[in-house]
N, C-alpha and C positions, 0 to 999 in steps of 0.2 A: 746668242741667236744662231739662226742657221744660215745657210748659203743658198743662193739661187732661189730664195723664197718666193718671189712673184711667179715663177714658172709653175707653181702648183695650181694657179688659176687657169693656166692654158693646157697643161699637160695632166690629164686625169689617171688615176689609178684604178684598175679593177678593184672591187671590194669584196668579192665572193669568190670562193675557191672554184667554183664551177663555171666561171664566166668564159675564159679562154685559156687553152692549154699552153699557148706560147707565151701568155703573159703572167700566169702564176704557175710556179713550179714548187714542188715539195720533194726534197731529197735529203735523206740522212737527218730527218727531223729539222731541216732548215727550209724556211719559206722565203721565196725570192718572188718579188712583185716588179714587173716592168710597166711603165706608164704606156697608155695608148698614144698614137700619134695625134697629130692635129686634125680636127674635122675636115671633112672633104671640101667645104667652102673655101678653106684656106689655100687649097691648090689653085682655085680660081684666082685668089688674090695674088699667089705667086705668078701666074701667067701674066697678070696685069703689071705687076712690078717689073718682071722681066722685059715686057714689052716697052715700058717706059725707059728702062736702061738702055735697050737697043736704039731707041729714038735719041737718047741723050748722047750715046756714042757716036751715032751718025752726025748729030749737029756739032759735037765738039771736037771730033778726031782731027779735022783739017786744022782748025785754029790751034789746037793743042800741039800738033806736030810742027807747025809753024813756029810757035813760041819756043819749043824744045830745040829748034834747029838754029836759033839765034846764038850769038857769042856771049850774051849775058847769062852769068851763072844762075841768078834768081829766076830769070825766065825759063831756063832749062829745067830747073828744079820744079817750077810750077807746071810747066808742060807735061813733063814725065809723071809728076805727082798725080795730076788729074787723070792721066791714063792708066796708072797703076790702081789708083782708087776705083776706077770704073771697072777695071779687071777683077779686083777683090770683092766688090760689092755683091755680085750674084752668088759667090761661094759663101759669103757671110749670111746672106739671106737663106740659101739652101741649108746652111747649118741649123737653122730653127726647124727645118722640116726633118732632119735627120738627128735631132737631139734625143737622147734616151736616158732616163733615170731609173735607178734600181733601188729597192729596199730589200736588204736581206736580214732576216731575223732567226736567231737560234738561241732560246733561253734568254740570257741577260746580255747577249751581244747583238747590237744592231749595226749594220753597215749600209751607208748611203753612198751611191756611186753614180757618176754623170759621164757621158760619152757623146761625142758628136761624130758623125760618119762612122760609127762603130769603133772609134778610137777613145779609150778612156782618158779623161783629162782631169778628173778629181774624184777623190774617194776619202770617206771618213768613217772610221770605226769607232762606235760609241760603246763603252761599257756601262750598261744600264745599272741603277741602283738595285733593281731586281727585274725579274722577267715581265712585270706589268707596269713598270715605270714609264708610262706614257700619259700625257695629259692633252685635253682638248680645251682650246680657250676661243672665245668669240672676240673678234676685234672689229670695232667700227671706229673711224678716225674723225667723224663729224656728226653732229646730231641729225637724228632721222626726222627732219622737218615735216616731211609728207605724212609720216605716221603720226606725228604729234598733232597736226592739224586735222587728222581724220576725214579729209575729203576724198570721196570715192573717185574722183577723176584724177587724183594724184597717186592713186595706188601703184601705178606702173613706175613712178619715179621714186619710191621708197628706197633709201639707202640701207640695206640690211647688213652691210659689212660683209666679213667672211670669218671662217672658222680655221683655226690652225692647230695642227697636231705636233706636239712637242715630245722628245725624249729626254728624260732626266737622267743624267749620267751620275757616277759614283760620288762626284764632288757636289752634286746638287744644281749643276748647271742645266738650263734648258736649251736644247738644241732643235731648231725648227726641222721637222721631217716633211711635212707637207701642208698645204692650205687648200681650202675649197670654199666656193660660195654657198655650198649646199651643207647644212648640218649633217643631214642623215648619211651623206657620203663619207664624211670624216668619222662619224660614229662607227659605220661598218668597217671602214679601214682600221680604226682603233681595235674594234672587237677581233678582226682577222689577225692582227699582229699580236694581240694578247694570248691567242690560242697557241702560239708557238714559241 
């Protein structure tokens, strides 16, 4: 299977060569695709989360410092632990906003890479069985009860699952490349990758 698979439902890839110059590049017959960032509404969520963290820091700072100033080792650990956690939390949350994934393909060579704050932290090179060894699968983990009952008022609650794009390597193993709730988007991404 692949890595960081659920991220494909949050971070969408462009699927046509003419979408955005900085998201799709073609150089030396190598196609490189970078994901889009999170939708603008998520920046509103970020402000709300940071506001909650500031309120938590203001409420917890004095008791945590008092706890840390005691002679008991466990209390010191708890006091400083809470303060360190609250200091690291905003950086971790911001990491989701500066997460970047790339797919590069040239012939039968596919490379997946991930970075946070422009710092690469994971990369995988896949030797494909051939230049078109990519598969699309539909995945649904529970029955689509709303569709089975065919009630018009339940149409918005239908569980349609999502679609996954896999690369098949020379050993026949399937590696998850991306996933999307829209079948058409994964089909276009598949067609784009197969052209290179």
